[in-house]
N, C-alpha and C positions, 0 to 999 in steps of 0.2 A: 410510651403511651401513659397518660396520667391515670390516676385511680378513678377520677370522675368518668373518663371515657370508658374505662374497663367496666365500671358499674353499669353504664347504659347498655353496653354490648351484652353483658351477662343478663341484664333484666330483659332486654329484647329477645334474647335467645330463650329465656324462660317463658316469656309470653308466647313465642312462636311454638314451642313444644307443647305447652298447655292448650294451645288453640287447636292442636291436631287430635287430642285424645277423645273428644266426643265422637269424631268420625271413626276412630279405632274401636271405641266401645261398641258402636253399632255394627261395624264390620265383623268384629270378633264374636259377637253374640249370635251370628248366623251359624257358627260351628260348635260352640260350647255353651253350657248354661251359665247364668250369672254367678252361681256359687263356684263352679269350676274356674271361671275366669278370674274371680277374686282370689281364690287359693293360689293359682299359678302366678298371678301378677304380684300378690303380696309376698310370695316366696322369693321371686326374682328381686323385688324391691329390697327385701331384707338382706339378701346377699350383697347387693350394690351398696346399700347404706352401711353395712358392716365393713366392707372394704374401704369405704371413704373414711369411716371412723378410725380404722387401723392406720390408713395413710396419714391422717391428720393427728394421729397419736392421742386421740381423745380418751380420757379415763372413764370407764364404764362402771357405774355403781348402780346396782339394781335396787329399785324402790317399788314396794308393793302398790303404792297408790297410782303408779303409772299403768297398772293393770286396767284401771277404770278407763283411762285414755285409750288403751288397746281395744277394749270392748266397744267403745264409741267409734273409734277410727283406728284401723280400717274395717273392723268386723261389721258393726251395725250400719254405719254410714254407707259403705259401698254395697252391702247387700241391698239396701233400700234404693240406692242410686242406680245400680245395675239392673234391678228389677224394673225400675221406672223406664230406663232406656230400652229394655226388652219389650215394653208395652207401648211406649209413646214414640212419636217422631223424635229424631235426635234434636231438632231445633226446639221442641217443647221441653224436653227434659233438661237440655242445656240452659235455657233461659230461666226456667223456674228455679234452678239451682242457685242462680245469682241473687235470690231473695234472702239468703242466709244472713248477711250483715244487718238487714232490717229485723230479722227474727232475734239476732243477738242483742240488739238494743232493747227489744221487748223483754227478753230473758233477764238482762241486767236490771231493768226496771222492776221486774217481779221480785228479784232477790235484793232489791234495795241498794244496788251499787251505783245506779245512775237514775236520775229523775227523768221521767218521760215528758219532754217538752212539747210545745205545740207543733214545732217543726217535725219532731219525732212522730207525733200522732199522724200528721199529714203524710209523712214518709211511709208509715205503715199502711195507710189507706191506699196510697198510690201504688205501693208494692203489690198489694193483694189485688188491686184492679188490674195491674199488669199481668198477674197470673191468670186472671179470668180471660183477658184478651188472648193470651197465648194458648190456654186450654181450649178455647172455643174457636181458634183461628180467626179471631176478629169479628165473629158474629154476635158476641156478647149475649149468647143464649145457651144455657146449660145443656140444651138438647143437642148441641153441636160438639160436645166433648166426646172424643172418639174412644177414650178409655178412662173412666172416672177413677178406677183403682190405680192406674198409672200416675194420674195427677196427685192422688193422695200420697202415694209412695214418694213422689218427688218432693212434695211439701214436707213429709216426715223426715226426709234426708236433710232438708235445710234446718230443721229443728235439732236433729242429732249433731250436725256439723257446728251449729251455733253453741250447743251445749259443750261440745268438745273444746272449742276455743275459750269458752267461759271458764271451764275447769283448768284448761291448759295454762292459762296465764297466771293461775294461782299456785302452780307447782314450780318452784324455783329449781331449775335444772337446765343443763345445756340442751338447747333445742334439738340439735342433731341426735344426741344420745337418747333423748326423750322419745323422739320419733322412732328410732331403731328399737327401743325396748317395747314400745306400744305394738309394733308389728310382731315382735317375737312372742308376745303374750297372745296375740290374736290368731296366729297360725294354727296352734293346737285346736282352738275352737272351730276353725274352718275345716280342719281334718275331721273332727268329730261330726260336724254337720254333713259333710260329704259322705262319711262312712254310713250315717243313718239313711241318707237319701240314695246312696249307691254311687260308687266311683266307677267311671268308665275310662277306657283308653282314649286319651284326648286326640282330637283331630289336629294334625300338625299346623294347619292354618290358625286354629284357635290358640294353640300353644305359642306360635310366633306373635300373634296379636297380643296375647297376655304378656309376653316378654317386653313388647314395646310399651304397653301400659305400665308395667312394673318399673321400667326405666324412666319414662318421661311424664307419667302422671304421679307416681308415688315415690320415685327414687331420685335420680340425679338432678331433676329440675328444681326440686326443693332446695338442694344445696347451692345450685347456681343462683337462685333467688336470694337466699341468705347472704351469699358472698356479695351480690350486687348491693344489698342494703348496707352491708358492713363497709364497703368501699365508697359508698355514695357521699358526696358533699351535701346534696339536697335529697334527703330521704323521701320527702313528700313528693318531689318530682318523679323519683323512681317508682314509688308506690302507685302513682296515678297511671303508669303505663299498663297496669293490669286491666284497665278498662278497654284496652284495644282487643283483649282476648275474645270476648263474646262475638264481636263483629268479624274477626278473622275466623273464628270457629264456624260461624254461619256461612262464610265463603267456602270453607273446606267441605262443609256438609252439602252445600249446593253442588259443588263441582264433583266430589267423589261419591257421595251417596245419591246424587240426582234427586234430592228432595226439592219439591217446589217450596220456596220460601213465601210464607203468607204475610200479608200486610199486618195482620194482628200480632205476628211474632215480633216485628220491629217496633210496633207501638207498645206492646207489652214490655219488651226489653227496655225501651227508653223510659217507660213509667217506673219499672223496677230500679233502674240506675238512678233516676231522679229521686225515688224513694230512699235509696241507699244514701245519696248525698244529703238529703234533708234530715234523715234519721241520725246521721253522724255529726250533723252541724251543731256546734256548741253556741 
């Protein structure tokens, strides 16, 4: 099998795994709190990521500035995201989260790294219109938002995720080691938060769901995706496969969570993806 074929197989596996996690977020949150889910998932992910680094014989050099990344991701980003999933329909939290590349373009414009072009401005407008469609289930009336705080949390998660990638690209370090260190820095913070809030004996179903999330949202899938990009002859072609993920996710949400998919969700998602395309267009 050629490297190009291996790259597509690994990329498609990554897309498939990432497409299941929104469903698992919602299922797992039935049994444990967002903070507990994050602590267990991040702990599982750290073990997996550490084993992969050992197998690959990566050299680990600890850098203090990676602590900032750990605070942003997984600590702050997933707290906001899981709280949003806890409040909103899975389809709403999922689709709003895809706004982050548009937010990243805005952040880079603010910091003077990229100029905000006309297509970027149109992309921003379309992206936020998409959020309104999703939040109101297509009614385009703010009175139809089922949980305003949930929508705000989902939007804040996109800002944190965009900030994470903005800072991440300026820290020259092996990507896999950087991710591993970020998680190691975040776990003590999560323990502290849970100690203050009160730690309970976890439900086994919540624990198993967290294990799945740690493996396929935060852990092994990231390494599969990186391997796919490293093997790819056409990196752009591989990267575009990620846009299959939201539609597969909606399919899983419909089948396994029995959520009725609203027309506004699809319109909003298409507006957000079009906004992402325009905002990234040079």
